[in-house]
C-alpha positions, 0 to 999 in steps of 0.5 A, a space after each residue: 500500500 505504499 504510495 507512488 514515489 517516482 513523481 519528483 519533488 525532493 521534500 528533503 530540501 525543506 529540512 536543509 532550508 530550515 537547517 540553514 536558517 537556524 544556522 544563520 540565527 546561531 551565527 548571529 551570536 558568534 562564539 561559544 553559547 548555551 542554548 535554552 529551549 522551549 520544551 515544545 520546540 525540542 522535537 522540531 529542533 531534533 528534526 532540523 538539526 542534530 547535536 553535531 550541527 549545533 556543536 559545530 556552531 558554538 552550542 556547548 550546553 542545551 537546557 529546557 526552559 524552566 522556572 529556575 534558570 540553569 547555571 551560567 557556564 558561558 558568556 552567551 545565552 540563546 533562548 529559542 521560544 514560541 511567542 507565549 506570555 508565560 514563557 517570555 515572563 519566565 525568560 525575563 525572570 531568568 535574564 534579571 537573575 543572571 545579569 545580577 550575578 553576571 553583568 557581562 552575560 550576552 542574551 539572544 532571544 530567538 522567537 519561533 516562528 515570528 517576532 510579533 510586536 507585543 513580544 517587544 513591548 512585553 520585554 520593554 515593560 520588563 525593563 530589558 530594552 537593550 539588555 538582549 538581542 531579538 531574532 526570529 526563526 521561521 522554519 518551513 514544513 519539516 519532512 517527517 517522511 517522503 509524503 508527510 510534512 509538519 510545521 509542529 505548531 502543536 498549539 494551533 488548534 487551540 489558538 485558532 479555533 478556541 482563542 480566535 487567534 489566526 495569526 499562525 495562518 501567516 506561517 502556514 502560508 509562508 511555508 506553502 509559498 516556499 514550496 511554490 518557490 521551489 516547485 512552481 505556483 500551484 494552479 488548482 486550489 480548493 480550500 475550506 474553512 476559516 483558517 484555510 481562507 486566511 491561508 489562501 488570502 495570505 498566499 495571494 499577497 505573497 504570490 503578488 510579490 513573487 517574480 514573474 519567472 517563478 509564477 510562470 514556471 511549469 508547476 510540479 504540484 497540480 492541486 492544493 487542498 487546504 482544510 480546517 480541522 473543524 470540517 471533520 471532528 468525527 475522524 479524530 474522535 474515533 478509535 484509530 485502527 491502523 497500525 500507525 494510528 494504534 501506535 499514536 494512540 497508545 505510545 504517542 508519536 511526536 514529530 515522527 518519533 515514538 518512544 517505546 517503553 523498555 519492555 517493547 525495545 527489550 531493554 531497561 530504558 525506553 528508546 526513541 524510534 524514528 518512524 518512516 519509509 526507510 524502515 522497509 518492515 514498518 513501511 509495509 505495515 504502518 497503513 495496514 489495519 491492526 488486525 492484519 499486522 501480527 500475521 504479516 509480521 509472523 509470516 515475515 519472521 518465519 521467512 527470515 528464520 528459514 533463510 538463517 536455517 539454510 545457512 546450516 547446509 551451505 558450503 564454505 564459499 556460500 557461507 562467506 557470501 552469505 555473511 558478507 551480503 545477507 547476514 547483517 540485513 537478516 539480523 536487522 530485519 529480525 530485530 525490527 520484526 521483534 520490535 513491532 511484534 512486541 509493540 503489537 503485543 503491548 497494544 493488545 494487552 493495554 486495550 480495555 476489556 470493553 474495547 469491542 463494546 467501545 468500537 461497536 458503540 462508536 461505529 453504531 453512532 456513526 452508521 445509525 445501526 446502534 441505539 443512541 440510548 445504549 451509547 449514552 448508557 455506555 458513556 455513563 458507565 465509562 464516567 462512573 468508572 472514572 476512565 481518563 477524561 480524554 476518553 470520556 469526553 471523546 465519546 461524549 462529543 461523538 454522541 453529540 456530533 452524531 445525534 446533531 446535538 443533545 437535548 437540554 436534559 441529556 446534556 445536564 445529566 451527562 455534564 453533571 456526571 463529567 463534573 462528578 467524575 473529573 472535578 467542577 473545574 471542567 465546567 470551563 472544559 465543557 464550555 470550551 467544547 461547546 464553543 468549538 461545536 464539539 459539544 452541542 446542546 439545547 439552551 433550555 428544556 423548551 428548545 428540545 424536541 420534546 417540548 409541548 405547546 403548553 410549555 412553550 406558550 405558557 410564558 414569553 420565555 417559552 415562546 422564544 424557546 419555541 422560535 429558537 428551536 426552529 432556527 439552525 443551531 451550530 453543530 446541527 446537521 452531521 447526518 445530513 453532511 454524511 449523507 450528502 458527502 456519502 461518508 457512510 459506505 453501503 453496509 451490504 458492501 464488504 470491505 476487505 480489511 487485509 487488502 483494502 481498496 476503499 479508504 473506509 477500511 481505516 474504520 472497519 468500513 463504517 466511515 470514510 474520513 471527509 478529507 479522503 472523500 473530498 480529495 478523492 472526488 476532486 482528483 477523480 476528474 481532470 480540470 476544474 473541481 466539480 460543481 457537485 462537490 463544491 455544492 456538497 461542501 456547503 453542508 460543512 462549517 466554513 466557506 469554500 474557495 475554489 480556483 481553477 487554472 488560468 486558460 493556457 497555463 502550463 500543466 504539471 504532473 498530477 501531484 497534490 498537496 493536502 494541508 490540514 489546519 489544526 492537526 492531521 490524524 494518522 488514520 487520514 494519512 493511511 486513507 490518503 496513502 491508499 488513495 494515492 496508490 489506487 489513483 496513481 497520483 502522488 499525494 503530499 500531506 502537510 499539517 500544522 502538526 499531527 494529532 489524535 483524539 486524546 491530543 485534540 481534547 487535551 488541548 482544550 481541557 482546563 488545566 
């Protein structure tokens, strides 16, 4: 199921560009220096520059930014931080404390990804004007694999969709513009959502600044798709069933790296493992349905053992060739197979006893085959057992979305159980979920479906509630959207989980991620985006922008760039990789960061 790789586009150049930019920033502080890092940027830095590169440009020691400043061991300090009020206040406290004891200490502050005006103002208010030197470092998309790019903007979802801060869209537009500078201006554009619209508008401004030579070169990317995360909340809320998705749900994958515990790697300490297509075994299993991974690994392990056993009957010359040419490869394959078999075993052991019930409940809510009352009873049982708050809220939000909102009474009962299980501070969490439309409910008993004429007309408030119930409320209409976009496959059609041909295999054939459905339909025709697809997108929250190539403009190879604003799941990655394989196109996936249901919910949970 590996996607086609022969369509040009060396995305590795993006890593080199970001690395060169970082080096130029470090060289602005010549000589020996200590580097103090915002913790959320450490994974990003690992992908851009290794320890050897940093040392070659004067970095002696590296520290994580914490409240207590590290010991001063050099006459220069470089802080690498995001524009966060808390982090900058912590940084200012460091500088005040260090300069009191070391007045000659030189401090450089590198803001990632942009130096915004309020940062300068805050540092001036802290009395640090002239006491430090400000820089900015704007990284481009970081290649996590040949077809997967990330900006590692892990806070974008909360910042944009909850806080209303869409300034990060400028950084996404800059990163896309860099790709256009390398591979030509992308002629076909389809964008949906508030953030996607902001990116397109910023791209227009940047394109106007490009030289005519760049804008008229033959493009190497034919399609650009930009989608907001809130166009499809259901996909991240569902349990991931591909191997890579299961790894992400159980161990967590950050910047393309997973940290396996000691029992998985067969040693006392945990070990970080990079997950990409360079590992041939992993490349073959990462997009498989989890149910078929173990059997594949066992079959491969038997093949490796059989080749080793053949060595017992080899002649001396054959043994020499075997040791020189095959032994090391077989040993590496054996170690990789053992690692992933132990990972599968660990995931299976850690699954809840009610995993099958959980899966049946989720898929029943989506397809309508299940009883919503039973689903809510299962949710109440999960809350009573005080399962992790992210697990409980995922199911609560899925119930709300698939039922087009909860009645006032249902919401009141379920919210009370959430607060009883996890604490009343999560009143703020519930409000955040409602603000994001992950959780929707009637505002009063009179606005529910069961309101009677007597109750609604007994007073003015009741009459207003009756009128309000007739108005479309935010979060309604998921089933209408699923029907319009044909997200629920025909239940009578069998989906082969072991050799899939349909993207819905990622959810046992119960649901097709919106992203895979829309991109698949758009790429199924040559020329402009079909009007029927544009009409279907109207049922999703947000506005749609569609741009067709200008008549007579050069046409490049069929390569698509898909950008997700607010987090891309590994389930969607697998579905789109299958689409790339079946369509013969190359699809490059990019996002502000990778995400899953727990991370999405956790980002808006009140701490």
